[in-house]
FIVOKE-48425 format. One record per residue: x, y, z of N, C-alpha, C in turn. Coordinates in steps of 0.05 Angstrom, whole numbers, padded with zeros to 5 digits, always signed. Example, Ala and Ser with C-alpha at 12.3 -4.5 7.8 and 13.67 -1.06 7.14 Angstrom:
BEGIN
+00264-00114+00156+00246-00090+00156+00264-00066+00156+00257-00045+00142+00273-00021+00143+00258+00001+00157
//
This chain:
BEGIN
-00352+05980+03525-00393+05970+03523-00399+05972+03502-00419+05971+03496-00433+05956+03472-00452+05967+03480-00482+05973+03466-00501+05979+03477-00532+05972+03482-00510+05947+03465-00537+05920+03478-00532+05910+03503-00518+05916+03519-00499+05900+03546-00507+05926+03565-00519+05918+03587-00533+05937+03608-00507+05956+03621-00521+05971+03638-00498+05986+03642-00491+05974+03679-00473+05975+03689-00475+05961+03716-00497+05972+03741-00489+05999+03735-00515+06015+03755-00531+06014+03759-00546+06009+03731-00576+06009+03722-00584+05984+03722-00583+05980+03709-00582+05949+03691-00595+05957+03667-00602+05981+03656-00619+05986+03636-00592+05999+03612-00609+05981+03596-00597+05996+03570-00588+06023+03562-00563+06029+03542-00554+06070+03553-00575+06071+03532-00573+06095+03519-00574+06105+03494-00568+06101+03478-00574+06090+03449-00557+06097+03425-00544+06129+03416-00528+06126+03407-00512+06147+03400-00529+06178+03386-00536+06189+03387-00553+06203+03366-00544+06217+03344-00565+06210+03306-00540+06215+03299-00529+06241+03282-00543+06260+03300-00545+06294+03294-00543+06305+03334-00525+06314+03331-00518+06320+03363-00537+06348+03366-00541+06352+03382-00561+06375+03404-00533+06407+03392-00552+06425+03386-00546+06445+03379-00545+06465+03408-00537+06477+03405-00540+06502+03424-00551+06529+03411-00567+06544+03431-00583+06557+03420-00560+06583+03395-00534+06585+03401-00507+06595+03385-00511+06579+03361-00510+06557+03361-00509+06538+03330-00518+06534+03313-00553+06534+03330-00582+06539+03305-00575+06567+03292-00575+06583+03306-00577+06606+03300-00570+06609+03272-00545+06598+03269-00521+06610+03252-00532+06588+03230-00540+06552+03239-00552+06547+03217-00576+06558+03204-00589+06562+03219-00612+06568+03208-00610+06600+03191-00597+06608+03197-00579+06624+03179-00570+06626+03152-00560+06596+03149-00544+06590+03116-00572+06576+03111-00580+06563+03134-00609+06552+03115-00617+06566+03092-00629+06588+03110-00657+06609+03099-00631+06630+03078-00622+06627+03076-00594+06656+03048-00590+06623+03029-00585+06594+03032-00583+06586+03015-00611+06575+03005-00630+06573+03017-00660+06571+03003-00672+06594+02989-00666+06606+03001-00663+06644+02983-00657+06638+02959-00626+06618+02960-00614+06629+02933-00618+06605+02905-00645+06587+02917-00652+06569+02903-00634+06553+02904-00627+06540+02933-00614+06513+02942-00640+06483+02936-00639+06464+02929-00648+06442+02939-00649+06436+02960-00662+06421+02988-00668+06418+03006-00650+06397+03007-00645+06380+02994-00623+06361+03001-00598+06369+03003-00588+06385+02987-00561+06405+02980-00563+06416+03011-00581+06430+03003-00568+06437+03040-00557+06426+03065-00580+06413+03062-00588+06387+03080-00541+06372+03093-00553+06365+03059-00514+06363+03061-00492+06383+03071-00499+06406+03059-00476+06425+03069-00482+06435+03108-00516+06423+03109-00503+06440+03138-00496+06407+03161-00502+06386+03148-00503+06366+03169-00520+06351+03184-00539+06356+03172-00566+06360+03182-00592+06332+03161-00602+06329+03170-00624+06312+03167-00656+06337+03137-00658+06323+03116-00673+06336+03105-00698+06347+03118-00720+06333+03142-00735+06344+03165-00723+06354+03173-00697+06365+03182-00699+06387+03200-00691+06414+03182-00684+06412+03163-00682+06434+03137-00708+06442+03135-00732+06428+03131-00758+06439+03122-00766+06440+03150-00766+06437+03181-00775+06438+03206-00767+06480+03206-00736+06472+03202-00727+06507+03213-00745+06518+03177-00738+06524+03154-00755+06530+03140-00783+06541+03143-00811+06515+03163-00831+06522+03163-00842+06538+03186-00815+06526+03210-00804+06553+03216-00805+06575+03213-00794+06587+03200-00787+06616+03197-00804+06630+03169-00836+06602+03169-00851+06615+03151-00849+06622+03123-00824+06596+03113-00829+06598+03092-00838+06584+03073-00848+06582+03051-00865+06565+03033-00838+06553+03021-00840+06521+03031-00837+06511+03014-00835+06494+02981-00814+06502+02967-00823+06498+02949-00828+06469+02934-00851+06456+02910-00850+06430+02912-00836+06427+02889-00823+06398+02897-00804+06386+02885-00813+06375+02857-00788+06387+02839-00784+06384+02806-00793+06354+02803-00822+06353+02787-00817+06331+02773-00809+06325+02742-00816+06290+02743-00805+06289+02708-00820+06298+02679-00852+06302+02700-00871+06296+02678-00897+06294+02689-00920+06285+02663-00934+06268+02672-00919+06240+02669-00935+06223+02684-00926+06186+02658-00931+06184+02644-00935+06175+02621-00940+06154+02594-00949+06140+02603-00975+06130+02615-00979+06097+02620-00987+06088+02607-00990+06063+02595-00991+06041+02572-01028+06049+02566-01023+06051+02536-01060+06057+02529-01077+06085+02534-01061+06099+02550-01060+06123+02557-01075+06138+02529-01078+06157+02537-01095+06185+02515-01056+06196+02501-01051+06205+02525-01027+06224+02528-01008+06207+02514-01005+06170+02513-00982+06151+02512-00987+06166+02476-01013+06155+02471-01017+06157+02443-01020+06181+02420-01018+06212+02450-01015+06232+02432-00978+06228+02424-00968+06223+02442-00942+06217+02445-00926+06201+02422-00942+06177+02420-00930+06164+02403-00928+06180+02375-00951+06193+02367-00962+06196+02346-00945+06229+02330-00939+06248+02360-00910+06266+02349-00878+06250+02353-00884+06233+02358-00849+06230+02360-00844+06211+02328-00885+06198+02314-00876+06184+02291-00870+06210+02271-00892+06225+02281-00884+06244+02255-00849+06263+02253-00848+06264+02278-00822+06276+02284-00806+06261+02266-00803+06232+02274-00792+06210+02266-00783+06207+02231-00804+06205+02222-00824+06198+02197-00816+06229+02172-00830+06250+02187-00837+06279+02171-00808+06293+02170-00798+06300+02203-00778+06314+02207-00750+06305+02207-00751+06279+02202-00720+06258+02191-00700+06263+02212-00720+06270+02242-00703+06266+02261-00689+06239+02280-00670+06242+02291-00654+06210+02301-00682+06211+02331-00676+06189+02337-00687+06172+02355-00668+06187+02384-00660+06195+02387-00637+06197+02399-00647+06235+02407-00656+06243+02383-00657+06279+02384-00678+06274+02390-00695+06256+02375-00727+06259+02392-00735+06266+02425-00715+06232+02439-00720+06244+02458-00702+06271+02475-00689+06273+02476-00661+06301+02480-00695+06325+02482-00703+06321+02463-00730+06352+02447-00753+06341+02465-00754+06313+02476-00775+06304+02488-00773+06318+02519-00745+06316+02524-00749+06308+02548-00749+06279+02564-00741+06246+02553-00768+06224+02546-00721+06216+02557-00725+06197+02557-00702+06170+02552-00698+06153+02521-00673+06153+02526-00679+06137+02490-00702+06117+02481-00711+06099+02506-00706+06085+02506-00742+06079+02512-00756+06099+02519-00786+06106+02510-00785+06129+02499-00770+06144+02481-00773+06141+02454-00770+06134+02429-00763+06116+02437-00751+06082+02416-00778+06073+02419-00796+06066+02446-00821+06043+02453-00832+06077+02441-00851+06098+02444-00863+06109+02423-00854+06102+02401-00846+06111+02390-00831+06109+02356-00853+06076+02345-00844+06059+02364-00846+06028+02352-00889+06036+02358-00893+06047+02381-00915+06047+02392-00935+06054+02353-00932+06087+02344-00949+06091+02325-00937+06085+02308-00923+06051+02300-00914+06045+02280-00906+06045+02253-00888+06065+02261-00871+06077+02240-00846+06059+02234-00838+06057+02211-00816+06034+02210-00786+06053+02218-00777+06022+02235-00756+06045+02240-00737+06039+02219-00708+06062+02208-00697+06065+02192-00666+06052+02201-00656+06044+02187-00633+06030+02191-00614+06048+02199-00576+06047+02205-00575+06063+02214-00559+06082+02192-00558+06110+02187-00548+06108+02181-00572+06131+02136-00594+06107+02141-00604+06116+02112-00620+06139+02097-00619+06155+02129-00641+06181+02122-00605+06199+02105-00587+06186+02107-00569+06207+02103-00555+06198+02061-00569+06181+02059-00553+06160+02033-00577+06181+02019-00560+06173+01988-00570+06186+01969-00585+06163+01956-00605+06176+01936-00618+06140+01927-00597+06134+01905-00599+06106+01893-00582+06113+01885-00604+06102+01850-00581+06095+01835-00608+06100+01799-00594+06069+01794-00630+06065+01776-00625+06037+01768-00610+06031+01747-00591+06042+01742-00576+06046+01714-00538+06037+01725-00543+06010+01712-00528+05997+01725-00487+06007+01726-00469+06015+01748-00446+06032+01739-00418+06025+01718-00430+06043+01713-00400+06048+01694-00365+06027+01694-00347+06015+01699-00325+06012+01705-00310+06027+01693-00301+06054+01717-00271+06066+01711-00246+06053+01716
//
């Protein structure tokens, strides 16, 4: 019998299967202890939910019911909006790191915690001329012609 067909006895559609089955008080107490222990040990809500086999809303409700203050979600930091003062400051910093300190774009990106593309974009905004690969390693060549050996 599918959920779209009415049942013969009542003529009403049956209730669809719940995603998470109801818990007995004993099961709830065990899961609650596990959730609280995992949270105390620093596990993120999504990881706890995966381990327990429940949704993050359930995990959140168990924690708030227990009086636990839920930690804020970690974010990547302030977004550099185009044309903002923060973006201009970051571009100037990236330009100094690239031209004065001779760091690679990849190194700059890692140090600032941004993607390679973002570091490259900021470098472009700073107006610094981008080196060819390996240019910073090359020794300056003399203008005198080389002697054949």
